[in-house]
N, C-alpha and C positions, 0 to 999 in steps of 0.2 A: 104254229102259229108262229110269223117269224120276227123276226126285230134285228134292223142292222144289217139284215139279208142272210141271214145265216139259219139255217136248217136244222130245228132243235128238236131234239132228246127230251124224253120229259125233266133231267134232273137237270138241261143243259136252259131248258124254259124256266127253270124258278130258278136258276140265277142269272137270266135278263128278266127278270119278272121283280128279281130283290127286285135291281138295282135301278130299274127304269120305276118303279115306284120310289127307288130314296132319293135319285134327280129329280123329283117331279114334288118329295115334299118339302116345304116353307125349313126357309135353316132353321126360326125361334120352336120347333117340332126337334132337328137334328140333334143327338147327341151324338159326338166323338163316340163315348167308350162306350157308344151300344156299336156304332155301326165298323171303326176298326174292325173289334173283333170276329164279327162276318166276314172283311173282305182276308182278315188272315189264314180263313179258316181259309174260304178258295184258292186264295194261293196257292195252298198246298193240295189242294182238292187232287186226286188222283187220277179223274178222268180231263183228256185232254181241250173235250167239246164245250167245259165246265171253264176251264181256264181263257178257253180262246173269247167262251161268254163275257167274263170277265174284266176279259182286254182291251173287249170291244167298247165295256163303255164306263171303264174306271173312273179314265178321267173326267164325264159329268160330275163328281160329288167333291173334288180338291174344297171349289167355287164357295159350297154350300157348308162346310165343314167350320171354317172356320178363325177357330183352332189352330194356329202358327203350327202350333209343337203336333200337334195330329194331322195337317198336311205334309209335315216330314218325313213323317211315319210312314203317311198313306204315299207317297215321294220315295219314297225305302221302301214299299212293294212294287209299285212300279218297274221301281231298278231291277226288283228279282224276275216279274215277267218276260223283261227286257232279251233276259240270259235261259229262259223258259227250250228247253230241247223241241217242241211241238211249232212250225216254223207260223202255224197259221196265230198262234200269240205272238210269238215278235211283230210277225205282219198288224195285226189289230189295234197295237199299240204305235208303230211308226207311223198307223194314217192319223192318232191323234198327233204325232210330237209337238203342235203349234203348239199344243194344247199344254202338250208335259211343259215345253221349255219355257211357255208364257208363265207360268206359273212358278218355273224351280226359280229365274231370278238366270243375272250371266253368271256368277264366280260362281253356284252349285251346277250351273250345268254345264263352262268349263272346266270345271277340277273330276264333277263324276256323272257327267251324260256323259261328254263327248270320248273317253275313252271309251268306254260301252257302243258308241256310233263307230267307230273306226274298226271293233272286234268287226258287229257288224253289218262293216261295208265286206269286208275280204269273206261274208256266208258260203254255206256252202250251197245251198238255196239261192239261183241265182232273185228267185224275184225280190226275197228277203234285200239281197244286194241292188238291184232296181231302186227299191223303194226309201232306200235309203242313199240316193239317187235323187229320187225326187226330191228330195227335203235338200239337199246340203244348201240352195241361196238362200231355203228360209232362214237356216242357220247360220250360214255365211252374215245377214241379217242380223241377225237378235246378236250372236257374238259379236259385232262389228272387227275391220279387219287385222288388228293390229292381233288378237285375243287369234281371230281367225289362221293370221302366216305364223302365230308360235308356235302352230300342230304341227308337226311338218307329215309328220304320219298320214294324217287326213290328205293332204300340197301333195304329197306322193301319190294318193291315190285315186285322187283327180285325174292321175294321168295316169297310171294305172289299166284304170278304165276302159280307158278308151283300147287295150292292148284282152277285154274281155273276149274269151273264146264263146259268150252268147252274141250276137249279132244288136236285138233289143239294150243290151250295157253302151256294148260301143255309143248306139247311139243315144241313147238318153247322157253316158259321157262327153260327150261334144255340144249335148244341147247347155249340158251342167259350166261345164265350161263358158256356153257365151252367156248362162245367166250371173254368170257367178263376175264379168267383165262387169260386166250390165250394174252390177253393182259396188260394184268395188272403181268402174272407172278403168278409158282403156288403156290409161298410164301406167297402169297397176297390173292391165293383160298382158302387155309390150315387153312388163320387167318379168310376172311371175308366171303369167301362161304360155306365149312364145316359147320362151329357149327348151323349156324344157320340151314340147311337142314338137321342136326341132330336132333334140335330140332323138327324141323320139323317133322321129320317121327319117330322120340319118342313121340313125340302129337300123332298120328296115325291117324294124319292131311291128310295121300299122304300115298295110299295104290300105291305097287309096284313102290312105286315113286327112289325106289337104282335103284332096274330092271332100269330102264329108264334112272339111270344115267349110269351106269358101265355101256350098249348096246350108250349110244352115243359116252359115250368117246375109244371105236371097234376101 
């Protein structure tokens, strides 16, 4: 059986099926005290494939739990999964970042999720870095200009990605800057993006960068 595009072992299939059924159970039949212990156990499962199955399906649960305290507990588990040593666990959750951030709210998104996002943005696995870059414009919209600008580390990374060793990361970084300019406006881009890009180019760190930027804007 396949769910969410994963090949499953028997343990992984059981995990996915359990979450699949929980997500489709009417909220009135769900009790947080019954669901959360199961999820707690799965987060610490020794099988990386079980944890990957969990991370691919876990964000279907918060809207069903109803209880704010239960949702908070569940999001704490999400934060643990985002730091999992197995790349696919992190990737599955990054793919659901829109759901995670919408449930967390702006304050918790800024205070708790963004430090983890910044850490993942420098992940040794280039697929994780790429997935983070692709979600930056969405996070920018949800955080707003003021909060986004306060995170200097994130702003620095948006430029640093332009000189990443992986071609796909460099290309995604250019599209990310273009999207940020669309989110925050031309004046913001002129003040916050252009000077940093120019410094990077004049420092000789980014061959053909201007050509790529011009091409992406056409």
